[in-house]
Backbone and ligand atoms as CSV (ligand in chain L), in Angstrom:
chain,resi,resn,atom,element,x,y,z
A,1,MET,N,N,35.304,6.266,28.871
A,1,MET,CA,C,35.378,5.219,29.815
A,1,MET,C,C,34.035,4.766,30.312
A,2,SER,N,N,33.064,5.545,29.976
A,2,SER,CA,C,31.721,5.111,30.352
A,2,SER,C,C,31.033,4.475,29.159
A,3,ALA,N,N,30.410,3.377,29.444
A,3,ALA,CA,C,29.561,2.695,28.470
A,3,ALA,C,C,30.237,2.491,27.122
A,4,PRO,N,N,31.309,1.659,27.096
A,4,PRO,CA,C,31.874,1.323,25.788
A,4,PRO,C,C,30.908,0.431,25.006
A,5,ASP,N,N,30.094,-0.294,25.761
A,5,ASP,CA,C,29.105,-1.137,25.074
A,5,ASP,C,C,27.847,-0.323,24.843
A,6,ARG,N,N,27.852,0.373,23.736
A,6,ARG,CA,C,26.666,1.165,23.430
A,6,ARG,C,C,25.521,0.245,23.055
A,7,HIS,N,N,24.511,0.278,23.877
A,7,HIS,CA,C,23.333,-0.504,23.499
A,7,HIS,C,C,22.749,0.102,22.240
A,8,PRO,N,N,22.488,-0.727,21.269
A,8,PRO,CA,C,21.810,-0.145,20.104
A,8,PRO,C,C,20.468,0.403,20.556
A,9,GLU,N,N,20.235,1.635,20.208
A,9,GLU,CA,C,18.948,2.234,20.560
A,9,GLU,C,C,17.833,1.437,19.910
A,10,PRO,N,N,16.778,1.200,20.642
A,10,PRO,CA,C,15.639,0.615,19.935
A,10,PRO,C,C,15.266,1.568,18.805
A,11,VAL,N,N,15.055,1.006,17.636
A,11,VAL,CA,C,14.819,1.856,16.478
A,11,VAL,C,C,13.605,2.745,16.718
A,12,LEU,N,N,12.564,2.124,17.196
A,12,LEU,CA,C,11.337,2.881,17.442
A,12,LEU,C,C,10.833,2.525,18.839
A,13,SER,N,N,10.426,3.528,19.564
A,13,SER,CA,C,9.871,3.300,20.896
A,13,SER,C,C,8.443,2.771,20.764
A,14,PRO,N,N,7.939,2.191,21.853
A,14,PRO,CA,C,6.525,1.762,21.810
A,14,PRO,C,C,5.586,2.894,21.408
A,15,ALA,N,N,5.907,4.114,21.836
A,15,ALA,CA,C,5.051,5.245,21.454
A,15,ALA,C,C,5.130,5.493,19.943
A,16,ASP,N,N,6.352,5.363,19.382
A,16,ASP,CA,C,6.507,5.509,17.930
A,16,ASP,C,C,5.689,4.452,17.200
A,17,LEU,N,N,5.804,3.212,17.696
A,17,LEU,CA,C,5.073,2.118,17.043
A,17,LEU,C,C,3.573,2.375,17.066
A,18,ALA,N,N,3.091,2.873,18.212
A,18,ALA,CA,C,1.660,3.169,18.320
A,18,ALA,C,C,1.282,4.272,17.324
A,19,HIS,N,N,2.177,5.251,17.202
A,19,HIS,CA,C,1.936,6.347,16.260
A,19,HIS,C,C,1.835,5.811,14.824
A,20,PHE,N,N,2.801,4.991,14.427
A,20,PHE,CA,C,2.793,4.493,13.046
A,20,PHE,C,C,1.659,3.496,12.819
A,21,ALA,N,N,1.339,2.713,13.838
A,21,ALA,CA,C,0.190,1.813,13.707
A,21,ALA,C,C,-1.078,2.631,13.450
A,22,GLY,N,N,-1.175,3.763,14.146
A,22,GLY,CA,C,-2.330,4.635,13.937
A,22,GLY,C,C,-2.376,5.173,12.513
A,23,LEU,N,N,-1.211,5.616,12.022
A,23,LEU,CA,C,-1.138,6.112,10.642
A,23,LEU,C,C,-1.548,5.022,9.656
A,24,LEU,N,N,-1.031,3.820,9.876
A,24,LEU,CA,C,-1.304,2.714,8.957
A,24,LEU,C,C,-2.790,2.347,8.963
A,25,ARG,N,N,-3.377,2.326,10.154
A,25,ARG,CA,C,-4.804,1.971,10.224
A,25,ARG,C,C,-5.664,3.026,9.555
A,26,GLN,N,N,-5.260,4.284,9.735
A,26,GLN,CA,C,-6.008,5.378,9.106
A,26,GLN,C,C,-5.917,5.254,7.582
A,27,ARG,N,N,-4.704,5.024,7.101
A,27,ARG,CA,C,-4.470,4.878,5.659
A,27,ARG,C,C,-5.231,3.665,5.122
A,28,ARG,N,N,-5.247,2.608,5.920
A,28,ARG,CA,C,-5.923,1.387,5.526
A,28,ARG,C,C,-7.430,1.649,5.344
A,29,ALA,N,N,-7.992,2.409,6.280
A,29,ALA,CA,C,-9.422,2.721,6.199
A,29,ALA,C,C,-9.710,3.548,4.944
A,30,GLU,N,N,-8.817,4.496,4.633
A,30,GLU,CA,C,-8.999,5.308,3.422
A,30,GLU,C,C,-8.968,4.432,2.177
A,31,LEU,N,N,-7.984,3.527,2.138
A,31,LEU,CA,C,-7.849,2.656,0.965
A,31,LEU,C,C,-9.049,1.738,0.822
A,32,GLU,N,N,-9.540,1.227,1.946
A,32,GLU,CA,C,-10.700,0.341,1.874
A,32,GLU,C,C,-11.920,1.078,1.347
A,33,GLY,N,N,-12.071,2.340,1.768
A,33,GLY,CA,C,-13.174,3.138,1.257
A,33,GLY,C,C,-13.042,3.345,-0.243
A,34,GLU,N,N,-11.815,3.654,-0.664
A,34,GLU,CA,C,-11.535,3.875,-2.082
A,34,GLU,C,C,-11.786,2.592,-2.880
A,35,LEU,N,N,-11.349,1.485,-2.307
A,35,LEU,CA,C,-11.507,0.188,-2.964
A,35,LEU,C,C,-12.991,-0.152,-3.118
A,36,ALA,N,N,-13.775,0.161,-2.109
A,36,ALA,CA,C,-15.214,-0.109,-2.179
A,36,ALA,C,C,-15.842,0.712,-3.308
A,37,ARG,N,N,-15.417,1.999,-3.420
A,37,ARG,CA,C,-15.943,2.830,-4.512
A,37,ARG,C,C,-15.504,2.281,-5.863
A,38,GLN,N,N,-14.239,1.876,-5.961
A,38,GLN,CA,C,-13.737,1.317,-7.210
A,38,GLN,C,C,-14.486,0.032,-7.568
A,39,GLY,N,N,-14.735,-0.799,-6.565
A,39,GLY,CA,C,-15.456,-2.046,-6.807
A,39,GLY,C,C,-16.832,-1.771,-7.369
A,40,ALA,N,N,-17.494,-0.759,-6.821
A,40,ALA,CA,C,-18.823,-0.396,-7.299
A,40,ALA,C,C,-18.754,0.074,-8.748
A,41,SER,N,N,-17.750,0.897,-9.074
A,41,SER,CA,C,-17.697,1.403,-10.447
A,41,SER,C,C,-17.249,0.306,-11.416
A,42,LEU,N,N,-16.428,-0.637,-10.951
A,42,LEU,CA,C,-16.076,-1.775,-11.802
A,42,LEU,C,C,-17.321,-2.569,-12.173
A,43,ALA,N,N,-18.194,-2.737,-11.201
A,43,ALA,CA,C,-19.436,-3.463,-11.463
A,43,ALA,C,C,-20.275,-2.724,-12.508
A,44,ASP,N,N,-20.274,-1.391,-12.436
A,44,ASP,CA,C,-20.995,-0.587,-13.424
A,44,ASP,C,C,-20.450,-0.839,-14.819
A,45,VAL,N,N,-19.122,-0.797,-14.943
A,45,VAL,CA,C,-18.510,-0.997,-16.253
A,45,VAL,C,C,-18.808,-2.401,-16.758
A,46,ARG,N,N,-18.715,-3.358,-15.856
A,46,ARG,CA,C,-18.969,-4.747,-16.245
A,46,ARG,C,C,-20.391,-4.885,-16.782
A,47,ALA,N,N,-21.341,-4.276,-16.074
A,47,ALA,CA,C,-22.744,-4.348,-16.490
A,47,ALA,C,C,-22.913,-3.672,-17.847
A,48,ALA,N,N,-22.303,-2.496,-18.010
A,48,ALA,CA,C,-22.423,-1.759,-19.265
A,48,ALA,C,C,-21.814,-2.568,-20.404
A,49,ARG,N,N,-20.670,-3.199,-20.127
A,49,ARG,CA,C,-19.984,-3.917,-21.194
A,49,ARG,C,C,-20.754,-5.166,-21.596
A,50,SER,N,N,-21.257,-5.920,-20.643
A,50,SER,CA,C,-21.977,-7.133,-21.012
A,50,SER,C,C,-23.268,-6.763,-21.740
A,51,GLY,N,N,-23.878,-5.631,-21.358
A,51,GLY,CA,C,-25.062,-5.143,-22.060
A,51,GLY,C,C,-24.729,-4.846,-23.515
A,52,ALA,N,N,-23.590,-4.179,-23.735
A,52,ALA,CA,C,-23.175,-3.812,-25.088
A,52,ALA,C,C,-22.886,-5.061,-25.913
A,53,ASP,N,N,-22.224,-6.039,-25.294
A,53,ASP,CA,C,-21.905,-7.280,-26.000
A,53,ASP,C,C,-23.180,-7.986,-26.449
A,54,ALA,N,N,-24.160,-7.971,-25.580
A,54,ALA,CA,C,-25.408,-8.670,-25.894
A,54,ALA,C,C,-26.141,-7.957,-27.038
A,55,ASP,N,N,-26.063,-6.618,-27.062
A,55,ASP,CA,C,-26.795,-5.847,-28.055
A,55,ASP,C,C,-26.174,-5.938,-29.446
A,56,ASP,N,N,-24.852,-5.782,-29.502
A,56,ASP,CA,C,-24.244,-5.614,-30.812
A,56,ASP,C,C,-22.751,-5.931,-30.740
A,57,GLU,N,N,-22.292,-6.884,-31.534
A,57,GLU,CA,C,-20.881,-7.249,-31.528
A,57,GLU,C,C,-20.001,-6.088,-31.971
A,58,HIS,N,N,-20.573,-5.238,-32.818
A,58,HIS,CA,C,-19.776,-4.137,-33.362
A,58,HIS,C,C,-20.071,-2.823,-32.659
A,59,ASP,N,N,-20.420,-2.935,-31.428
A,59,ASP,CA,C,-20.744,-1.735,-30.666
A,59,ASP,C,C,-19.555,-0.778,-30.668
A,60,PRO,N,N,-19.770,0.458,-31.164
A,60,PRO,CA,C,-18.665,1.424,-31.199
A,60,PRO,C,C,-18.196,1.831,-29.799
A,61,GLU,N,N,-19.038,1.590,-28.816
A,61,GLU,CA,C,-18.634,1.935,-27.443
A,61,GLU,C,C,-17.668,0.907,-26.863
A,62,GLY,N,N,-17.532,-0.226,-27.542
A,62,GLY,CA,C,-16.727,-1.323,-26.998
A,62,GLY,C,C,-15.333,-0.934,-26.542
A,63,PRO,N,N,-14.536,-0.357,-27.448
A,63,PRO,CA,C,-13.159,-0.005,-27.059
A,63,PRO,C,C,-13.117,0.967,-25.898
A,64,THR,N,N,-14.053,1.918,-25.895
A,64,THR,CA,C,-14.083,2.893,-24.812
A,64,THR,C,C,-14.314,2.202,-23.480
A,65,LEU,N,N,-15.258,1.283,-23.482
A,65,LEU,CA,C,-15.539,0.561,-22.249
A,65,LEU,C,C,-14.341,-0.271,-21.826
A,66,SER,N,N,-13.651,-0.870,-22.798
A,66,SER,CA,C,-12.476,-1.663,-22.468
A,66,SER,C,C,-11.391,-0.793,-21.841
A,67,ASP,N,N,-11.201,0.398,-22.429
A,67,ASP,CA,C,-10.204,1.314,-21.878
A,67,ASP,C,C,-10.567,1.702,-20.452
A,68,GLU,N,N,-11.844,2.019,-20.301
A,68,GLU,CA,C,-12.332,2.397,-18.982
A,68,GLU,C,C,-12.100,1.257,-18.002
A,69,TRP,N,N,-12.395,0.066,-18.475
A,69,TRP,CA,C,-12.223,-1.127,-17.652
A,69,TRP,C,C,-10.754,-1.298,-17.239
A,70,SER,N,N,-9.844,-1.181,-18.208
A,70,SER,CA,C,-8.422,-1.349,-17.923
A,70,SER,C,C,-7.949,-0.334,-16.906
A,71,LEU,N,N,-8.393,0.911,-17.106
A,71,LEU,CA,C,-7.995,1.985,-16.212
A,71,LEU,C,C,-8.443,1.682,-14.794
A,72,ARG,N,N,-9.702,1.336,-14.662
A,72,ARG,CA,C,-10.240,1.103,-13.321
A,72,ARG,C,C,-9.667,-0.156,-12.712
A,73,ALA,N,N,-9.469,-1.180,-13.527
A,73,ALA,CA,C,-8.883,-2.414,-13.009
A,73,ALA,C,C,-7.457,-2.137,-12.527
A,74,GLY,N,N,-6.741,-1.239,-13.242
A,74,GLY,CA,C,-5.388,-0.878,-12.836
A,74,GLY,C,C,-5.373,-0.163,-11.501
A,75,VAL,N,N,-6.290,0.788,-11.345
A,75,VAL,CA,C,-6.394,1.512,-10.078
A,75,VAL,C,C,-6.747,0.538,-8.964
A,76,HIS,N,N,-7.665,-0.361,-9.271
A,76,HIS,CA,C,-8.086,-1.358,-8.303
A,76,HIS,C,C,-6.902,-2.210,-7.849
A,77,ALA,N,N,-6.082,-2.619,-8.803
A,77,ALA,CA,C,-4.910,-3.441,-8.486
A,77,ALA,C,C,-3.924,-2.657,-7.621
A,78,GLU,N,N,-3.718,-1.372,-7.951
A,78,GLU,CA,C,-2.807,-0.557,-7.149
A,78,GLU,C,C,-3.291,-0.428,-5.715
A,79,LEU,N,N,-4.586,-0.219,-5.564
A,79,LEU,CA,C,-5.150,-0.093,-4.222
A,79,LEU,C,C,-4.967,-1.392,-3.448
A,80,THR,N,N,-5.173,-2.522,-4.148
A,80,THR,CA,C,-5.038,-3.818,-3.494
A,80,THR,C,C,-3.600,-4.040,-3.030
A,81,VAL,N,N,-2.650,-3.652,-3.878
A,81,VAL,CA,C,-1.236,-3.792,-3.524
A,81,VAL,C,C,-0.897,-2.894,-2.328
A,82,ALA,N,N,-1.409,-1.659,-2.357
A,82,ALA,CA,C,-1.139,-0.724,-1.264
A,82,ALA,C,C,-1.722,-1.249,0.045
A,83,LEU,N,N,-2.901,-1.848,-0.054
A,83,LEU,CA,C,-3.557,-2.396,1.130
A,83,LEU,C,C,-2.740,-3.559,1.697
A,84,ALA,N,N,-2.233,-4.404,0.812
A,84,ALA,CA,C,-1.422,-5.543,1.249
A,84,ALA,C,C,-0.141,-5.052,1.928
A,85,ALA,N,N,0.440,-3.965,1.393
A,85,ALA,CA,C,1.666,-3.416,1.986
A,85,ALA,C,C,1.387,-2.904,3.398
A,86,ILE,N,N,0.216,-2.301,3.568
A,86,ILE,CA,C,-0.145,-1.798,4.889
A,86,ILE,C,C,-0.378,-2.942,5.864
A,87,ASP,N,N,-1.056,-3.987,5.403
A,87,ASP,CA,C,-1.264,-5.155,6.261
A,87,ASP,C,C,0.071,-5.769,6.666
A,88,ALA,N,N,1.007,-5.828,5.711
A,88,ALA,CA,C,2.325,-6.380,6.011
A,88,ALA,C,C,3.038,-5.509,7.046
A,89,ALA,N,N,2.893,-4.193,6.914
A,89,ALA,CA,C,3.532,-3.280,7.870
A,89,ALA,C,C,2.927,-3.458,9.263
A,90,LEU,N,N,1.613,-3.601,9.320
A,90,LEU,CA,C,0.956,-3.820,10.621
A,90,LEU,C,C,1.419,-5.140,11.233
A,91,ALA,N,N,1.627,-6.148,10.394
A,91,ALA,CA,C,2.122,-7.440,10.888
A,91,ALA,C,C,3.542,-7.282,11.434
A,92,ARG,N,N,4.347,-6.416,10.782
A,92,ARG,CA,C,5.715,-6.197,11.267
A,92,ARG,C,C,5.719,-5.440,12.592
A,93,ILE,N,N,4.720,-4.575,12.795
A,93,ILE,CA,C,4.607,-3.922,14.098
A,93,ILE,C,C,4.339,-4.987,15.162
A,94,ASP,N,N,3.479,-5.938,14.834
A,94,ASP,CA,C,3.155,-7.001,15.782
A,94,ASP,C,C,4.361,-7.882,16.084
A,95,ASP,N,N,5.143,-8.207,15.051
A,95,ASP,CA,C,6.244,-9.145,15.300
A,95,ASP,C,C,7.559,-8.446,15.651
A,96,GLY,N,N,7.519,-7.115,15.744
A,96,GLY,CA,C,8.686,-6.390,16.239
A,96,GLY,C,C,9.709,-6.023,15.180
A,97,SER,N,N,9.434,-6.327,13.913
A,97,SER,CA,C,10.427,-6.017,12.886
A,97,SER,C,C,10.134,-4.702,12.162
A,98,TYR,N,N,9.078,-4.029,12.559
A,98,TYR,CA,C,8.707,-2.785,11.880
A,98,TYR,C,C,9.811,-1.735,12.032
A,99,GLY,N,N,10.059,-1.007,10.955
A,99,GLY,CA,C,11.019,0.093,11.021
A,99,GLY,C,C,12.429,-0.316,10.657
A,100,THR,N,N,12.642,-1.606,10.370
A,100,THR,CA,C,13.959,-2.022,9.899
A,100,THR,C,C,13.844,-2.457,8.447
A,101,CYS,N,N,14.881,-2.141,7.694
A,101,CYS,CA,C,14.920,-2.433,6.270
A,101,CYS,C,C,14.848,-3.949,6.048
A,102,LEU,N,N,13.954,-4.369,5.182
A,102,LEU,CA,C,13.796,-5.807,4.932
A,102,LEU,C,C,15.003,-6.382,4.193
A,103,ARG,N,N,15.788,-5.514,3.568
A,103,ARG,CA,C,16.884,-6.017,2.763
A,103,ARG,C,C,18.147,-6.229,3.605
A,104,ARG,N,N,18.518,-5.195,4.359
A,104,ARG,CA,C,19.768,-5.310,5.111
A,104,ARG,C,C,19.583,-5.122,6.612
A,105,GLY,N,N,18.366,-4.875,7.040
A,105,GLY,CA,C,18.097,-4.828,8.472
A,105,GLY,C,C,18.458,-3.535,9.175
A,106,GLU,N,N,18.859,-2.502,8.415
A,106,GLU,CA,C,19.183,-1.247,9.071
A,106,GLU,C,C,17.912,-0.442,9.335
A,107,PRO,N,N,17.984,0.517,10.268
A,107,PRO,CA,C,16.785,1.313,10.546
A,107,PRO,C,C,16.333,2.083,9.301
A,108,ILE,N,N,15.048,2.110,9.090
A,108,ILE,CA,C,14.498,2.853,7.951
A,108,ILE,C,C,14.496,4.339,8.256
A,109,GLY,N,N,14.273,4.667,9.504
A,109,GLY,CA,C,14.287,6.088,9.889
A,109,GLY,C,C,12.883,6.643,10.041
A,110,ARG,N,N,12.730,7.428,11.100
A,110,ARG,CA,C,11.393,7.964,11.401
A,110,ARG,C,C,10.849,8.850,10.294
A,111,GLU,N,N,11.709,9.690,9.715
A,111,GLU,CA,C,11.212,10.632,8.705
A,111,GLU,C,C,10.611,9.906,7.514
A,112,ARG,N,N,11.331,8.870,7.069
A,112,ARG,CA,C,10.842,8.102,5.923
A,112,ARG,C,C,9.551,7.378,6.289
A,113,LEU,N,N,9.504,6.831,7.491
A,113,LEU,CA,C,8.290,6.127,7.918
A,113,LEU,C,C,7.118,7.093,8.060
A,114,GLN,N,N,7.436,8.300,8.479
A,114,GLN,CA,C,6.366,9.292,8.590
A,114,GLN,C,C,5.769,9.571,7.211
A,115,ALA,N,N,6.642,9.655,6.201
A,115,ALA,CA,C,6.176,9.922,4.842
A,115,ALA,C,C,5.562,8.680,4.216
A,116,ARG,N,N,6.157,7.517,4.505
A,116,ARG,CA,C,5.672,6.260,3.923
A,116,ARG,C,C,5.631,5.196,5.011
A,117,PRO,N,N,4.550,5.182,5.791
A,117,PRO,CA,C,4.501,4.276,6.939
A,117,PRO,C,C,4.608,2.800,6.558
A,118,ALA,N,N,4.293,2.465,5.315
A,118,ALA,CA,C,4.352,1.059,4.904
A,118,ALA,C,C,5.685,0.710,4.245
A,119,ALA,N,N,6.663,1.631,4.291
A,119,ALA,CA,C,7.938,1.383,3.620
A,119,ALA,C,C,8.601,0.112,4.154
A,120,GLU,N,N,9.130,-0.699,3.229
A,120,GLU,CA,C,9.784,-1.953,3.618
A,120,GLU,C,C,11.296,-1.831,3.554
A,121,LEU,N,N,11.761,-0.794,2.852
A,121,LEU,CA,C,13.200,-0.628,2.641
A,121,LEU,C,C,13.643,0.734,3.130
A,122,CYS,N,N,14.905,0.836,3.559
A,122,CYS,CA,C,15.458,2.141,3.867
A,122,CYS,C,C,15.621,2.903,2.548
A,123,ILE,N,N,15.868,4.180,2.667
A,123,ILE,CA,C,15.918,5.012,1.463
A,123,ILE,C,C,17.037,4.550,0.520
A,124,ASP,N,N,18.164,4.126,1.072
A,124,ASP,CA,C,19.282,3.694,0.228
A,124,ASP,C,C,18.925,2.453,-0.581
A,125,CYS,N,N,18.344,1.457,0.094
A,125,CYS,CA,C,17.966,0.225,-0.604
A,125,CYS,C,C,16.862,0.509,-1.622
A,126,ALA,N,N,15.936,1.378,-1.259
A,126,ALA,CA,C,14.847,1.716,-2.177
A,126,ALA,C,C,15.421,2.347,-3.440
A,127,ARG,N,N,16.427,3.225,-3.269
A,127,ARG,CA,C,17.046,3.860,-4.443
A,127,ARG,C,C,17.781,2.839,-5.291
A,128,GLU,N,N,18.462,1.911,-4.636
A,128,GLU,CA,C,19.208,0.902,-5.397
A,128,GLU,C,C,18.280,0.003,-6.193
A,129,GLN,N,N,17.092,-0.235,-5.638
A,129,GLN,CA,C,16.171,-1.166,-6.311
A,129,GLN,C,C,15.404,-0.517,-7.439
A,130,SER,N,N,15.302,0.802,-7.411
A,130,SER,CA,C,14.492,1.444,-8.445
A,130,SER,C,C,15.323,1.781,-9.664
L,1,ZN,ZN,ZN,18.271,-0.920,3.434
């Protein structure tokens, strides 16, 4: 007889949001550092490769450098995607939608957010999509 109108609990309290914002900013700083290192090594490969091209069209090092390039470019792309996901999560903290599944709007859950602060989907939707 008391409170038949259960107010939906706020998914995350302001303290929770501050906690996850802190996690995201920390992760963001790590990724930016990693990205800066990757950028530097990409420049190294680029310099090495253009040097090889200028010296000899049949440089036996060519394929190796290309492989190295692909590998590093792939890592670079992953870091960029991860960084964008973090920025999107920080934007959702600002606009109040953080912590709810982008697909169906249900709470993502603190445990999942603790493990993956940039998660956009609840665990069920994430499983369905993979
Ligand atoms: Zn969902």
